[in-house]
C-alpha positions as CSV (number, residue, x, y, z in Angstrom):
1,M,10.0,4.0,-30.7
2,N,7.6,2.9,-27.8
3,T,8.6,5.1,-24.8
4,T,5.8,3.9,-22.9
5,S,6.5,3.2,-19.0
6,P,6.0,-0.4,-18.1
7,P,3.0,-0.2,-15.4
8,A,4.1,-0.3,-11.8
9,V,2.7,-3.5,-11.1
10,M,1.1,-6.2,-13.3
11,A,-0.6,-9.2,-11.9
12,E,-1.8,-11.9,-14.4
13,G,-3.7,-15.1,-13.0
14,L,-2.0,-14.7,-9.8
15,G,-2.8,-16.9,-6.8
16,F,-1.7,-18.6,-3.6
17,T,-3.6,-21.2,-1.8
18,Y,-2.9,-22.1,2.0
19,A,-3.5,-25.8,3.1
20,S,-6.8,-24.9,4.8
21,G,-7.8,-23.8,1.2
22,A,-7.9,-20.0,2.1
23,G,-6.0,-17.7,0.2
24,L,-6.2,-16.0,-3.2
25,K,-7.5,-18.1,-6.0
26,R,-7.2,-15.3,-9.0
27,A,-6.1,-12.0,-9.2
28,E,-5.7,-9.8,-12.7
29,F,-4.8,-6.4,-12.7
30,A,-2.3,-3.7,-13.9
31,L,-1.6,-0.1,-12.2
32,A,0.5,2.5,-13.8
33,P,2.7,4.7,-12.0
34,G,1.0,7.8,-10.2
35,G,-2.1,5.3,-10.2
36,T,-4.2,4.6,-7.2
37,A,-6.5,1.7,-6.5
38,A,-8.6,0.6,-3.5
39,V,-9.3,-3.3,-2.9
40,E,-12.3,-4.2,-0.6
41,G,-13.8,-7.2,0.6
42,P,-15.1,-9.1,3.6
43,S,-12.5,-10.9,6.2
44,G,-11.4,-13.9,4.9
45,S,-11.3,-13.0,1.3
46,G,-7.7,-13.0,0.5
47,K,-7.0,-9.4,1.1
48,S,-4.0,-10.0,3.4
49,T,-2.4,-13.1,1.0
50,L,-2.8,-10.5,-2.0
51,L,-0.7,-7.9,-0.1
52,A,1.5,-10.5,0.8
53,L,2.2,-11.7,-2.7
54,L,2.5,-7.9,-4.2
55,G,4.9,-7.3,-1.3
56,L,6.9,-10.2,-2.5
57,I,6.6,-11.9,1.1
58,L,4.7,-14.7,-0.4
59,T,5.6,-16.4,-3.7
60,P,2.8,-17.0,-6.3
61,A,1.8,-20.8,-6.7
62,V,0.2,-19.7,-10.2
63,G,0.1,-16.7,-12.2
64,S,2.8,-14.2,-12.7
65,L,3.8,-10.7,-10.9
66,H,5.7,-8.1,-12.6
67,I,7.0,-5.0,-10.5
68,G,8.2,-2.0,-12.6
69,G,8.6,-3.9,-15.4
70,T,10.8,-6.9,-13.8
71,D,9.5,-10.5,-13.7
72,T,9.4,-11.6,-10.2
73,G,8.8,-15.3,-11.2
74,P,12.6,-15.8,-12.1
75,L,14.0,-14.1,-9.1
76,T,15.9,-15.8,-6.5
77,P,14.7,-14.8,-2.6
78,S,18.0,-12.8,-2.3
79,E,17.0,-11.1,-5.5
80,R,13.1,-10.8,-4.5
81,D,14.4,-9.3,-1.2
82,L,16.4,-6.8,-2.8
83,L,13.5,-5.9,-5.1
84,R,11.5,-5.5,-2.1
85,R,13.6,-3.1,-0.3
86,R,14.2,-0.8,-3.5
87,E,10.8,-0.7,-5.3
88,I,8.3,-1.6,-2.6
89,G,7.1,0.5,0.3
90,I,4.5,-1.1,2.5
91,V,2.4,0.7,5.3
92,L,1.4,-2.2,7.6
93,Q,-1.8,-2.0,9.6
94,D,0.0,-2.4,12.8
95,L,2.5,0.2,11.4
96,G,5.3,-1.3,13.1
97,L,7.1,1.9,13.9
98,L,10.1,1.8,16.5
99,S,9.0,3.3,19.5
100,F,12.7,4.4,20.7
101,L,13.2,6.6,17.5
102,N,11.5,9.7,16.9
103,A,9.5,10.8,13.7
104,W,12.5,11.3,11.3
105,E,14.4,8.4,12.8
106,N,11.7,6.0,11.9
107,V,11.6,7.3,8.3
108,A,15.4,7.2,7.5
109,A,15.2,3.8,9.3
110,A,13.8,2.5,5.8
111,F,17.8,2.7,4.8
112,G,18.8,0.8,7.0
113,P,20.7,0.8,10.3
114,R,22.6,3.6,9.1
115,F,19.8,6.0,8.8
116,G,21.6,9.1,10.1
117,R,23.0,10.4,6.6
118,H,19.4,10.2,5.6
119,R,18.3,12.7,8.0
120,A,17.5,15.4,5.6
121,V,15.5,13.7,3.0
122,A,13.5,12.1,6.0
123,R,12.8,15.3,7.7
124,D,11.9,17.1,4.1
125,L,9.4,14.5,3.5
126,L,7.7,14.7,6.8
127,G,7.7,18.7,6.2
128,D,5.9,18.0,3.0
129,L,3.4,16.1,4.8
130,G,2.8,18.7,7.3
131,M,4.8,17.4,10.1
132,A,7.8,19.6,10.0
133,E,7.1,20.7,13.7
134,L,7.0,16.9,14.7
135,V,10.1,15.3,12.9
136,D,12.1,15.4,16.4
137,R,9.1,13.9,18.7
138,P,9.4,10.3,19.9
139,V,6.5,8.6,17.9
140,A,5.1,7.2,21.0
141,E,4.3,10.9,21.6
142,L,2.3,11.2,18.3
143,S,-1.4,10.8,17.6
144,G,-2.8,8.1,15.7
145,G,-3.0,10.2,12.5
146,Q,0.2,11.5,13.0
147,R,1.8,7.9,13.4
148,Q,0.3,6.7,10.1
149,R,1.7,9.7,8.6
150,V,5.1,8.6,9.5
151,A,4.6,5.2,8.2
152,V,3.2,6.5,4.9
153,A,6.5,8.6,4.9
154,R,8.7,5.7,5.6
155,A,7.2,3.9,3.1
156,A,7.7,6.8,0.3
157,V,10.9,8.0,1.2
158,K,13.3,5.7,-1.1
159,Q,10.8,6.9,-3.9
160,P,9.5,3.3,-4.8
161,V,7.7,1.7,-7.7
162,L,4.8,0.6,-5.5
163,V,3.4,1.6,-2.2
164,L,1.0,-0.8,-0.7
165,A,-1.2,0.2,2.2
166,D,-3.2,-2.4,4.9
167,E,-6.3,-0.4,6.0
168,P,-4.5,2.7,6.2
169,T,-7.3,5.2,7.6
170,S,-8.3,2.3,10.0
171,G,-9.2,4.1,13.6
172,L,-9.0,7.3,12.5
173,D,-11.2,10.5,12.8
174,P,-12.3,12.2,9.2
175,K,-9.7,14.8,9.7
176,N,-6.8,12.3,10.1
177,A,-7.9,9.9,7.5
178,D,-8.1,12.5,4.9
179,L,-4.5,13.8,6.1
180,V,-3.1,10.2,5.4
181,M,-5.1,9.8,2.1
182,L,-3.4,13.1,1.2
183,A,-0.1,11.7,2.2
184,L,-0.9,8.7,0.0
185,R,-2.0,10.7,-3.1
186,S,1.5,12.7,-2.6
187,C,3.1,9.3,-2.9
188,A,1.1,9.0,-6.1
189,A,2.1,12.8,-7.2
190,Q,5.8,11.5,-7.0
191,G,5.1,8.9,-9.4
192,A,4.5,5.8,-7.2
193,A,1.4,3.4,-7.6
194,V,-0.4,3.3,-4.6
195,L,-2.6,0.1,-3.7
196,L,-4.4,0.2,-0.5
197,V,-7.0,-2.3,1.0
198,T,-9.8,-1.1,3.0
199,H,-13.4,-1.2,4.4
200,D,-14.1,2.3,4.1
201,R,-16.1,3.0,1.0
202,G,-15.4,6.7,1.3
203,V,-11.7,6.2,1.1
204,A,-12.0,3.6,-1.5
205,A,-14.2,6.3,-3.8
206,T,-11.1,8.6,-3.8
207,C,-8.5,6.2,-5.8
208,D,-8.5,6.2,-9.2
209,R,-9.6,2.2,-9.4
210,R,-11.8,0.2,-7.1
211,Y,-11.9,-4.0,-6.8
212,V,-13.5,-6.1,-4.8
213,L,-11.8,-9.1,-3.5
214,D,-14.6,-11.9,-2.8
215,G,-13.9,-15.7,-2.2
216,G,-10.2,-15.5,-3.6
217,V,-11.2,-13.9,-6.8
218,L,-10.3,-10.0,-7.7
219,S,-12.8,-8.1,-9.9
220,P,-12.9,-4.6,-11.1
221,A,-16.1,-2.9,-8.9
222,S,-18.0,-1.3,-11.4
223,M,-19.9,1.6,-10.6
224,E,-23.1,0.5,-11.3
225,N,-22.2,-2.5,-8.6
226,V,-20.9,0.1,-6.0
227,R,-24.6,2.2,-6.4
228,T,-26.3,-1.0,-5.4
229,D,-24.5,-2.1,-2.8
230,S,-24.5,1.5,-1.2
231,A,-28.3,1.3,-1.8
232,R,-28.6,-2.3,0.0
233,K,-26.5,-0.8,3.0
234,E,-29.0,2.1,3.3
235,N,-32.0,0.2,2.9
236,P,-31.6,-3.0,3.9
237,A,-34.6,-5.4,3.2
């Protein structure tokens, strides 16, 4: 009997094009539970569209998308919303934290308005991410790196199948960037597949897989291509 777990996320011929012609032309990949992947690419290459499709915010125009073994194609809008809430954690570039709540309340808010009953799990998770002394601190008083870790904790608190992160280390100093990546790797260690969009090659290099999105087409980044591109950056003609 085959007991192999299905991929946490699998995209086949995934695409969505806006009226302007921008968007995602084709993406094919699979990521296992506990795996990490980085997507790099220039502005306008389709990275935001890819995240919106994987986060079930957009419905693919072509191709198929499976999340935790569930084919999202036949799902109704309400079923897609339910799958997103249960199985997908998203770390937005603007974080989307609620300024009138403290750190643990922002994490517990992932469960909905009656978040008080989830106080213990939220506080414990923040403690695991090195923020035990800050759980009661208003998020407005936290540093950028601390707020990023709160956002990661909020995405991870429901133990989702998939965690998506949009430029999670943008604007952070190296120390805080390392702490945020440690938090994301903690999500993977708990069994979530983690896919992040980044412009930071150092961050991308820490992931199990690297992809390049250019002209709306997602391709694996071979190590030879990575080395060649890095050499061009260091030694421009």
